[in-house]
C-alpha positions in Angstrom: -23.2 7.6 -15.9 -20.9 5.2 -16.5 -18.8 4.4 -13.2 -15.5 5.3 -12.6 -12.6 3.3 -12.6 -9.5 4.0 -10.0 -6.3 1.7 -10.8 -4.7 2.7 -7.5 -5.4 5.1 -4.3 -3.5 8.2 -6.8 -6.9 8.5 -9.4 -9.1 8.6 -6.4 -10.7 11.6 -5.5 -11.6 11.9 -1.8 -15.7 11.9 -1.0 -16.7 12.5 2.3 -20.4 11.0 1.1 -18.5 7.1 0.0 -20.6 4.4 0.8 -18.0 1.8 0.4 -17.4 -1.5 0.6 -14.4 -3.7 0.5 -12.8 -7.4 -0.8 -11.7 -9.5 -3.6 -15.2 -10.2 -5.3 -13.2 -12.7 -7.3 -16.4 -13.9 -9.7 -18.7 -11.3 -8.1 -20.7 -14.5 -7.1 -24.4 -14.0 -5.9 -23.0 -13.6 -2.7 -21.1 -10.6 -4.0 -24.2 -9.5 -5.9 -26.1 -9.1 -2.8 -23.4 -6.8 -1.1 -23.3 -4.5 -3.9 -27.2 -4.6 -4.4 -27.4 -3.4 -0.4 -24.3 -1.0 -1.0 -26.3 0.5 -4.3 -29.7 0.7 -2.1 -28.0 2.0 0.9 -26.0 4.9 -1.2 -29.3 5.9 -2.8 -31.0 6.2 1.1 -28.0 7.9 1.9 -27.8 10.2 -1.3 -24.0 9.2 -1.1 -21.3 7.4 -3.7 -21.0 3.6 -4.2 -17.5 2.4 -4.0 -16.2 -1.1 -4.4 -12.3 -1.2 -3.1 -10.5 -4.3 -4.8 -7.2 -5.9 -4.6 -4.9 -6.9 -7.1 -3.1 -9.4 -6.9 -5.1 -11.6 -4.5 -3.6 -11.0 -1.2 -2.9 -15.3 -0.7 -0.9 -14.2 -3.3 1.6 -12.1 -1.7 0.7 -13.5 1.9 1.0 -17.0 1.4 2.4 -16.8 -1.4 -0.7 -19.5 -3.0 -1.4 -19.5 -6.7 -4.6 -18.4 -6.6 -7.0 -19.6 -9.2 -9.0 -16.6 -9.9 -12.6 -16.5 -12.0 -12.2 -13.2 -13.1 -9.7 -10.1 -13.7 -9.9 -7.0 -12.3 -11.0 -5.9 -15.3 -14.0 -8.7 -15.9 -14.9 -7.6 -12.2 -15.7 -4.0 -13.1 -17.8 -4.8 -16.0 -20.2 -6.5 -13.5 -20.2 -4.0 -10.7 -21.0 -1.2 -13.8 -24.0 -3.3 -15.0 -25.1 -3.3 -11.3 -24.9 0.4 -10.6 -21.9 1.2 -8.3 -20.7 4.7 -9.0 -17.0 4.2 -8.5 -14.4 1.1 -8.5 -11.0 1.3 -7.0 -8.4 -1.4 -7.3 -5.7 -1.7 -4.3 -2.3 -2.8 -5.8 -2.0 -5.3 -3.1 2.1 -5.2 -1.6 3.5 -6.2 2.0 2.9 -2.9 3.1 -0.5 -2.8 2.7 -0.5 -6.7 3.8 1.0 -4.9 6.9 -1.4 -2.6 8.1 -3.5 -2.5 11.1 -7.1 -2.7 10.9 -7.5 0.9 12.5 -5.2 2.0 10.0 -6.6 0.8 7.0 -9.9 2.7 7.6 -8.2 5.7 9.2 -5.8 6.2 6.7 -7.4 4.5 3.3 -10.7 4.3 3.9 -11.3 8.0 5.6 -8.5 10.1 4.6 -8.3 8.5 0.8 -11.3 7.4 -0.5 -13.6 8.6 2.2 -16.5 6.8 4.1 -20.1 8.2 5.2 -20.7 4.4 5.5 -19.6 0.9 4.7 -21.2 -2.9 3.9 -19.8 -5.9 4.2 -20.6 -9.3 3.9 -21.0 -12.1 6.8 -17.4 -12.7 6.5 -15.2 -9.6 5.7 -12.2 -9.4 7.6 -9.3 -7.1 6.4 -6.0 -5.4 8.1 -2.6 -7.5 8.9 -3.5 -10.9 8.7 -7.1 -10.5 8.6 -7.1 -9.7 12.3 -10.0 -6.8 11.8 -13.5 -8.7 12.1 -17.1 -7.5 12.6 -16.4 -6.2 16.6 -13.8 -4.0 15.2 -15.2 -2.4 12.7 -18.2 -1.8 14.5 -15.9 0.0 17.2 -14.4 2.0 14.7 -17.8 2.8 12.9 -18.7 4.2 16.2 -15.4 6.0 17.3 -14.7 7.5 14.0 -19.0 8.4 13.4 -19.5 6.5 9.2 -22.3 3.5 9.0 -21.9 0.0 9.5 -24.0 -2.5 7.3 -23.5 -6.2 7.3 -25.2 -8.2 4.7 -26.5 -12.1 5.7 -25.1 -15.1 3.6 -26.2 -16.2 0.1 -26.8 -20.0 0.5 -27.7 -21.8 -2.5 -29.0 -25.2 -1.2 -26.3 -27.1 1.1 -23.6 -24.6 0.2 -22.9 -20.7 1.4 -21.8 -18.5 -1.8 -18.2 -18.5 -2.1 -15.1 -17.8 -4.6 -13.7 -20.1 -2.8 -16.4 -23.3 -3.1 -16.6 -22.6 -6.7 -13.1 -22.2 -7.2 -12.6 -25.3 -5.4 -15.9 -26.9 -7.7 -14.2 -26.2 -10.6 -10.6 -27.9 -9.7 -11.9 -30.8 -8.5 -14.9 -31.8 -10.6 -15.1 -29.4 -13.7 -18.6 -28.6 -12.4 -19.4 -25.4 -14.6 -22.5 -25.9 -14.5 -22.4 -25.4 -10.5 -20.5 -22.6 -10.5 -23.0 -21.0 -13.0 -25.5 -21.6 -10.6 -23.4 -19.7 -8.2 -22.2 -17.3 -9.9 -25.5 -15.9 -11.1 -24.1 -16.3 -14.5 -21.9 -18.7 -16.9 -18.9 -19.4 -16.0 -16.0 -17.9 -18.5 -12.5 -17.9 -18.9 -10.5 -15.1 -20.1 
């Protein structure tokens, strides 16, 4: 079965058995791959449907007016997610309205109300909502209050680095170190 791709919320059919992860997932690096592997396994255990919720453009572009040198396009991220066994890939157009959503409203209105949410899988540094003000503690309270399961995946380390898109971007921009980028990505770095 091929992965369903939704390029806006209007294309999403709500699924109360959804097991969701949320993030930019730029590069779909080894840390992201750990989160996605856990997502797929958790979905299998629950008997639900795995859902990746991502954003375009990158949130820092909207919030800070920053030019973010992306490692992957949304389409490339979708391809990798499909290969990793994800059932549904949802791209939320990131704008000022989405940036201004309080964390509780994001979970209630978008994740539960529009996408569906039986369980959520997040990385160790996950932050969400207005100003990235929603952190693990608040997400834990929301999970208890609203009745969904919450799992956190620990950081992935390679040598001295916690794998992150920012570390990969910095290495490429500063040193042009494509070999190290490939090591952190888990695949060769390529340009589109």
